[in-house]
N, C-alpha and C positions, 0 to 999 in steps of 0.2 A: 652232500658237500656244505659244509654250515660257509658262509659268509662273514668275514669277519667284521668284527662292532663297528670300525670306524668306517667299513663300506656303506652298514648300512644304516650310519648316521647323516654319511654325506647322502646316500639315497634319499631318504628322508627330508633332509637340508635342500636338496635340489625340488623333489617334487612339492616341497609348502613355498621355494621360492617361484615355480614355476606357476602354480596356482595364484599368487598374489601379486604374479606379471599380469595373468587374465584377466585378475580382478582389477590391475588397475586400468589396463588398455579396454575395461567397459564402459560402454556409452552410457550418461549420465544424463538426466531431465526427457528421462521415461515417463509417458503419464498414462493413466486412464486405463490399465492393464486389461483385459478380459481371456479366461482362460477354458478351455477345450476339452477333452479328453484328451488330444494330442498338439493341441497348439495354443499359442498366443498371441494374441492381439493387442498393441495400444498406441497411444500416439506419441510422435517426436516431430518437432521442428512443423505442426499444424496436419502432418500426412499422417495415414494409415499405414500402418508395419504389423508383420507377420514373424513369426518364428516357431521354429517347435518347443513345447512346455518347458524341453528342459533348456532350452536358450539357442546362442550362438550367432551367427551373423544374420544381419533381419532383413525380410525381403519386404521389399516397398510395394504400396497394394494401390496408394494412391501420388499423384504428383501432380499438383497444381497449388496455385495462389492462393488458394480460398481454404477457410478454416474448416478441417473436421475436426471431429468429436466423439465421443458416445460408442465407442464400440462397442459390442455386440455377438459373441459369437451364437451360430443357431444349436439347437441339442445335439445333433447330429455332426458341427465341425465344420460343417462343409459351406455356409452360408456367413458373413458377415451383414449386422447391421450397424449404421452408423449416420450421425445427422452432419450436414455439411451447408455452407451457405454459397456456396458454387454459383446456385441461380438468382442468386440477389438477398431470398430468403432463407430464412434456415429453414430444410428439407429432412426426409426419413432418406434412405439410399440402403440397397442392398447391394452385396459384391460379392464374388465368388472365393475362396480363402486360396484362388491360384491364380487368383487378380481378374483383368479385364477392365470393361466396361461398365460400371455401375449403374444402379435399376433405380429410378428414382420412382419414389412408394406415395408421396403426400406432394399435392401438389395445390393444396388453398393456399391464398394469399395472408399467413398466418404464420408464425416459428413452429417446428415441429421437432421434437429432439426425442429420438432413439433410447428408449428407455427396454429395450430386453425380446423376447419371442416369450410365443403363448408353449405351453408344453409337451403340445406335437411338433411344434417348430412349424405351422402351416402360417401362423400370420405373425407381426410384429406389433410390440406395445410401443406406444410413441406418448410424448407431453407434448399440450399444447390448450393456448386459450382462446383458441376457435370459439366462435359463436358464444360469447360473454358477455355481458352489460352488465350494470355501466360502467363497474370498473373488470377489469379480465381478468382471468386469475384461471387456473391448469386445471386439465383433467382429462383419464386418462383415454388413449383411444386404441385401437386395434387396429391394423389393412393389411389384406392376404397378402404374403409372402408375392405371388405375381402379378400385385397392381389388384386396383378395383375399388370400392366404396368404403370406407373407413366406419366403423360402429363403435360407437360413446359405449363405456362401461360405466356401471351404475354409482360408481366413486364419485361424491358430486364436488369434492377438491381435492385435489393431488397432483402433485410436480414431479414423483419418483414414485416405483412400484416396483411391482416382480409375482408372477404368478404361483401358486406353491404346486408342489410336482404332480397334483391330482387336478390342478386347473379348478379347484374350488371353492379358491381362497384368494387374495389378496395384499400383500403386506404394503403399508402407502404409508410415503410421506408427504404429507399435504404443503410441507411451506416451499415455495423459491425464496430464498434467503439472497438478500442483495450484498451482505458482507461474510458471506459462509469462513473467511481466513480471520472473522474476529474472536482471538481466543477468548475461552474460558465467559463469554457470551452470554447473559441470564435475563434477556430482555422476549417482547412478546414473539420474538421470530421462532422462537423456541417453542413447537408443539409436539404432541408426544405421538409415535408413531403407531399405525391402524393396523386390526388384521381385519378387514372384511370379509366375510363369508356371502360367496357371491348367489347362494341359494336365498336363504332368509335375509342378508342385508343386516347380520348383527355386527355389530364393530365390536373390536376389544382394544383399550388401550396398554399400548408395553407402558410396564411402569416410567416414570419421565418426572424429574424434581425441577423442571426449567431449562433440562442441559438440552444442547446442540446434538440430536439424533441425526445421523444419516445413509444412506446407502445400504436399504433395508434387502436382505433376500434369505433363500430357504434353502436349506440343508434336509432334507428329512422332513420332519414335524419341527425344528430346529430353525428360528429367524436368527442370523447373526448380522450385526450392523457394527456400525461406527458410530461411537460417543466420546460425549470430551467430562463424565461425570468422571473422574478422578482428576480431573486439570488437562489432562491430556486427552489427546484425540487417539481411541484404541478401540481394537475390536471386543464387543461384547457377543453375547449368544441369547436367547429368550425362548423358554422351551413352552411349544405352547399347550402342550398338554397337563403342564402341573404348573405353569408360569414360573416358573425356575430361570430366575439370575444370573448369570456369571460372566467372567470377566475374561479374555480369552488371552490379550495380550497385552503386556502392562510396561510399553516406553514409556520413556520421562521426557528427554529431551524436546524433538519436534514430534509435530502431527503426522498421524495416517492419516493420508487424503481420498483414498479411493479401494474399493472392495469390489471382487466378483467373485464366482464358484463354477466349476464346473458339476454340482451337482455331489462330489466327495473334496474339494480342495478349496481352500481359499487363494487368493493373489489381491495382496496390496501393492501397492505405492508408498514408500517413505523414502524422505531423504535423497529422493529421485532417481532410485533405483526399484525393482522390482521386487517381489521376494513370494515365494508359494509357501503355505502354510497349511500344516495336517491339523483338523482343527480336533481329530480325535488325542493327541497328545500336547499339543500347542505350538507343536518346533516349525521352528520357519527356517528358507534356507533361498538365499540369494541368488536368483538368475541372471548369468551371464549372459549381456547381450551385446553384441557388436554394433553397430547401424553405420552406414557407409552409403551417400547418397551424393547426389548433385544437388547443391544449394546454392540458388541464383542469389536468392537473396543477401548471402554469406558473402559472395565476393567481393574483393575491395572494387570501389568505383567510385565517382563524383557523387557529389550528393549537394544540393543548394539549399543550404539552413537560411536562407535571408528572416522567410517567413518565422523561423524558431529562434529569434532573437531575443534574450532577456536580458535583465540588470543591465541593462546599458550605463555609463556614465562618461561624461565630456572630460577630456584632461584639464591638466591646470594652465595649459597655455591655447587651447579649445581649438587645437587643431585636428585632434582623434578624437577618436568615439573607441572603449570599450567596451564588451558587450559577450555574454554568453551565447553559444549556438549549437546544440545538439551534443555537450559535454565537451565541446572544444573553447578555448578562449580565444580571442581576435579582437584585433585594434583596426582601426576601420579610415582611413581620413574621411576630413568633412568635406575635404574641396576636391582635390586634386592628388592621387598616387593611389598606390594599390592596398588592398586589406593583407594584414598579417598573423597569420595561426599562430601563436605562441605555445601554445601546449603541443600542438602535431600528436595526440596521445588516443588515437579512436578506439580504443582498448580499455581507456581510461573515461573516466564521469569528472571533468574541472567545474566546478563550481564558484560562484560567488566574487567575480573578479572586482580587484580596486585598486586604485593609482596611489601612487604614493604623495603627501601633497608639494615636493619639489614635480613629479610628472616621472622622475628620472626609471623608475621604479614600480614593477604591478607585482599582487600579491594573488594567489585567490588556491582555495581549497580543493585537493586532488586525491583519487584513490588509486591509483598508480602505484603496483608495486606489490599492491595484494595486503597491507597490512591495514587499511583501514585510511579514513582521510586523515590527509596532514597541508600544514601552511605551507605554499611553496614559493619563492622568492625569485624574479629573476628581474632583469633589466628592461625596458620598455620597448627595445630590438628583439629578444628574445636570442639573442647571442651567449651572454653570458651562463653557465649551468645554474642547474635548478637548487636552489637552497633550500632544503627543506625539514619543517617544525616538526616533532611529533605534536598532537595534540593534547597528548595524556590523555587525563579520564574519558573528555570529550568524543564520540562519535562523529560530531560534523557541527559545522558551523552556520549560523545565520548572521546578517546585518555587522559586516566586518567592516572595524572607522580605526583607519590610519591617525594617530595623533599629530597633530600638526607638527611637532618638532622632528617627526619619522621616526621616533624608538622605540615608540608602540603601536601595536593592533587591537583594539578590543573587539569579541566578538562576541554571538549568546548561541550555544551550545543546547544539545538533543535535550537536556535535563534545566535547562532555563537558566542555566549559570552563566554570568556575564565573567567572560575569561580576558585576563587583558595578559598580552605575549610581549616577553621584554625580544626585542628583535638580536638585538647584538650577543645574548646568551642565550637564547630559546628558553627560560624560565617563565613560568607563568604561575598568574596569583587569580582567585577567583574572587571579585571584585562583592558579588552579591548577590542572589537568586531569587528570578521572580518568584509571585505567589502563584502563581497558573501555568499548567504545561501547554495551554495553550494559545498563550503568549508569546513562544516560541517564535522568533522572528518578526516579534512586532513593538518590541520596546523602545523602538526609537532613541539608540544608545548615541551619545554623539561628546564629544571631546570640546573641552572648553580652549579659546584661543592660545593658553599657555599652556597647555598638554597636561597640566594639573589636576583637571577633574574631570568625570564625567559625569553627562544628564542623562535620565532613562526616566520609561513609565514602568512603575513596578504597580502591578496587584494588590490591592488589601483585601483583608478578612471581609470588607464586603461586597467584595469584587470590584469597587473600585480603584480607577487606575490612578495611580499618584508621583507626580514630578520627584524623582528625588537625585541627589546626589551622592557622587562616593567622591573621595581624597585621593590620590592616588600616593601621596607620603606619607598621610596616615591613616589609611584605608577605613577611615573613621565614613559610616553613610548617615545621609541627613537627609528627612522629605520637607520639601519647601511646597507643597501645594494642600490646602486645605485636606481630608480627610473625607471628607462628605459630597468634594467636588469630582467628578469623572475627568480627569486630563491626560491630557498623550502629547507629543511631537515635540520635545521638546528643542529650542534653536536658540543658541547662544548669539550675543549681541558679538562682533569683531571687538568690540571693546573689554571686552569678557566681563564687564558687569552689570548686565543685565541679561536676563534669559526669558524669552518668551514662549508660549504653549496657548496647546489649543484647551479649553476646559468646558464642560457645563454642569449647570445647579439645579437641572430639572430634570435629570436622568431617575428614571422611577423603575419597579423592577418588568421584568418585560416576561412573556409567558413562552414557552420553546414551539418548536417548531411544528411540532404534534399535537400541541394545545390550543383548542377552539374556545375555552373557557372566558378568555379574559383580552381586553384589547389592549395592545405596549404604549406603551407609553411614545411620543416623538418630541425629543428631548433638542432643545439647542446649544449650539456651541461657539464660545468666543472667544477672542485673541486674548489673553491677557499676557502680562509682562511683570517679573520681578526685579527689583533693584536689590542689589547683594553683596551692598556693603550699608550698611548703617548710614554712614556720614556722606553719602551721595545725595543730591538732590532729587525729589522726587520728579521725572520724565515729564508729567505734563505741569506747568507753574496754575497754581489758583489763581482765580482774578473774580474782581470784584463785579456781582450783578446789579445793575439798577433796574428796577422795577415799577410801571407806573400802571396804576389801577384806576380807571375812571369808573366810576359809579353813576345812577342817575342822575343827581344834582352836579351842579358843576364844582364839586366837591374834590382836591386832586390828593390823593396821597401817594406819597412819595416814600419809598423806603430803599434802605441802603444792609444789603446784606453781604457781611463779610465772610469769606472762606468759601463761597460756594463756587464747584465748579460746573463751566459753562456744560 
């Protein structure tokens, strides 16, 4: 019986829809996969979970308030080794894939992190800085699966590694990187992966040009690892027999985060999902996993955020305090009354609140709605609907500053642009761009009393900060402090005719935090004032100084010195 074409098309469409719906229902934020021939273990919500290697609904193995990490399935697929800080110090544990009470293997009072298994499955490989001095550094150890004394391996310095299938070699990553999320880092933390012969102790360096190479493991004679040598973290392979190097994946947008193998296939974490890769042909497929569990820490509850208050400011009337705490915006009475939550958006991050000059309105930055940060404005009681202003090219704002006439808000964005928002229209203009990105949030922008000028400190090419002003009407940018002085924190006088700031004229070159070859200078900063109008008098009147000098003979010299400052 022939099936009509439209029925075939409908069936294909239905199957596609069902597959898409299944993927849409899959849980994300799955981390640190480990695979055997039959199972897949991973970390979710700091707990250990397991599914069949084909995916499906996950089974929870651990359920604690501790942090579990580094899961490794045994060669026979029956046991799981992992790291946990449930005992206070991070230690290595093993547990059956069927669940149960984990058995602690390491008891030394120093952190230990699971790294894998011996090829015969009788011992667990782990890394620890135990028994190292004067500075601590990681080494690899093994401990029997049933417990007992640990054995130090002859790798003198190793933070990660894995045995070769025959147990005669180790592939080693020496470095414990303090910031492995630093994309395209090319500094001293990047060291070449090593293949160590456990009999001869001969070391073979894998090709490395200061790239970040992570998570080395074996399939046969080939070492697979993650590397950012194409400026994105991808899977690469190294043939230990002919020293051949090959790129396996070519993902361009976000990095691969983790790598595991069962001796035949590779599992990796990417974009919050787990994928299975066949290294023989490079094909990958997502493993659809659904996680269902009781997560008490995610339940709705009361939270005391008093100790987390930041960005506090006093209202113009002096009766209430505006502050930010745990992503919410509050006003709190100075004396009597109740605290008021203006944002009430526990699922959003609300930041950098500020009062309007008359104290009737409050503005802040919010990412509620999932479209990136916006500038939102409401009345001081939070009764009116939020007025939202799109930030345009800016991703986030620092140092928001409301003009005294209430018509403008200026802020510094993620690219150190000084952005000025017209509140009536939502139009944004760029006043100036800072000289260095590290000054973001530290430019000290300040409006003049007439709302016509912005003052701020801008870093110059010599890395000295210079007091600069921008005119709202003309858009003209004018530096007003000396280029050879380091100046910051501009503050307007109430009359708008004087600008005060701090400055140093003896700032010198300083060495970096890791450089001990020179002694940094200790500059002195003083308070300065600039007269902004040529016709205005000098703020400190000049005085005559009478100087009397008495010399040995009763001879008196009297000098009258004109135009000398006391």
